[in-house]
Residue, then its C-alpha position, 0 to 999 in steps of 0.5 A: x500500500x503506498x503513502x497516498x492510499x494510506x492517507x485515504x484510509x486514516x483520518x483525523x488526529x487519532x488516525x494519524x497517530x495510529x498510522x505513526x505507530x503502525x509505520x514505526x512498528x513496520x519499520x522496526x519489523x523490516x529492520x529486524x528482518x533485513x539481512x546484513x550488507x557486508x562489503x567484500x573487496x576481491x583482489x587478484x595480483x600475480x606476485x611474480x615469484x613471491x615478490x622476489x623479482x624486485x627488492x622489497x617486493x614481498x613487502x610491496x605485495x602486502x602493502x598493495x593488499x592493505x592499501x586496496x582494502x581487499x578483504x579477499x585476495x587471490x595471489x598466483x605465484x605467492x609461493x613460500x612468501x605467503x606467511x611473510x606477506x600475511x605476517x606483514x599485514x597482521x603486524x599493521x593491526x589487521x587480521x588475515x588468514x591464508x591458505x595455499x596449495x601449489x603457488x596459489x594463495x588465498x588471503x582472507x580477512x573473513x574466516x576460512x573454514x576449509x581449503x582444498x587443492x585442485x589442479x592449478x587452483x586453491x579452493x577455500x570456503x570463506x564466510x562473509x557475514x552469514x554467507x559461505x563463499x566458495x573461493x577459487x584462486x587460479x594460476x593456469x598453464x603458462x605454456x601454449x600461450x596461443x595469444x602470441x601466435x597472431x603477434x608473430x611469436x611462438x607460443x612456448x609450445x613444448x611439443x606439437x604444433x608450432x613447437x619448433x619456434x619456442x617463444x621466438x619470433x616466427x619467420x613466417x609472420x603472424x598466424x591468423x588462422x583462428x582455428x590453428x590458434x584455438x587448437x594450440x590454446x586447447x592443447x594447453x589444458x586450460x579449458x579442461x581445468x576450467x571445465x573441472x572448476x565449473x563442475x566443482x562450483x556447481x556442487x558448491x552452489x548446490x550446498x548453498x554457497x556463493x562462488x567467486x573465481x580469480x586468478x592469472x589465466x594466461x589466456x585472453x578473454x573471449x569478450x576482448x578478441x572481438x570484431x571491434x578489436x580485430x585490428x587493434x593491439x596486434x590481433x591482426x584480424x583474429x576474432x576468437x572465442x577463447x576456450x577458457x573464458x568462453x566456457x565460463x560465459x556459457x556456464x553463466x559466470x560473470x566477468x566482473x571487470x567486463x561487466x562494469x566496463x563492457x567496451x574492450x576498445x575504450x576499456x581494454x583493462x590490460x593486465x599483462x605486461x605491466x610496466x615496472x620501473x624497478x626492472x628493465x623492459x627486457x625483463x617484462x616483455x616476451x614478444x619485444x617487437x609486438x603489442x602483446x598487451x592482454x587482459x589475462x587476470x580476472x575475477x568471476x562470480x556466479x550470479x547470486x541474489x546475495x552477491x552484488x557487484x559494485x565496481x571493478x578497477x585495474x590495480x597498478x601502473x598506468x603504463x605498460x610495455x609495448x614493443x619493448x617500450x614503456x607506454x602510457x595507457x590511453x584508454x578510459x580504464x579506472x586505475x587505483x594504486x597507480x603510484x605505489x611501488x610495484x613488485x610484479x610484471x602484472x597489473x592487478x584487478x579489484x572487484x567490490x561486492x556487497x554480500x547480503x546475509 
């Protein structure tokens, strides 16, 4: 019943008093029934061999987590430095826990109730308010890096098609046959890893848990290699549904950054290769005569009425490496912590959610 219809029923001073009492009681009941709204800030940051590639890098990783306000961090390549990262966070008065399997760490300001090792992933259950979240940190296979083929470079294939080129520039030039690029990408096993994740996540949702996945996929997005970008960023005309992100999309998962910034031309969201002033450009590029920029670090969630995406941003320097040069990004991507000392060759991604419950 709206306010106008209420006025038509309630007349006079006594009626107004009754309405006031009714409204107060109703508001109290609604407040009692309303679920809590808890902020959840999720960070993905590849630590580049545990932060050890840059002097002071371990402390820099901890600083980025703290300054970003992240309450859940997925840290590929965290390695054995994870306890040190968490100790530095907690020494500043915070209260983080962590779980790590392989080189994937999950660092959480929310309680962690369990953790499991999965192929190329660490899985943990974190509780945000009263909502259990199945959180997956991923670092997928770096070889068979098929996105280099259209740029005229070998894909680091250890055996099979194009393996003779290693990571080197190919004398025959770019591979623009999308089917060939897709074959090499599929040979990486990345889409198969994600297929297993999708099945595991389905079981978690059946248990009533929300699901969030984040990490370094070492693969571009099917939402980024479109007709609109086919002549940009050295895609050389290739339009491709990349197997890993395509499978996630078909399973209903939401790419947080691309949901907030749907245009890959104006908001490319590149995370690799990031500039890093502490090292030479030669330590940051693997395809020095190409524009190798891609968005390969992601945060995904499965739609859930308790989970509301509020924002997504790129974390780190506003400069990248293009043809072995440090280049300022000219797009409209929102950057945070762009001036912080930087420990890695990736940029990070930060997604802000509200969790009801």
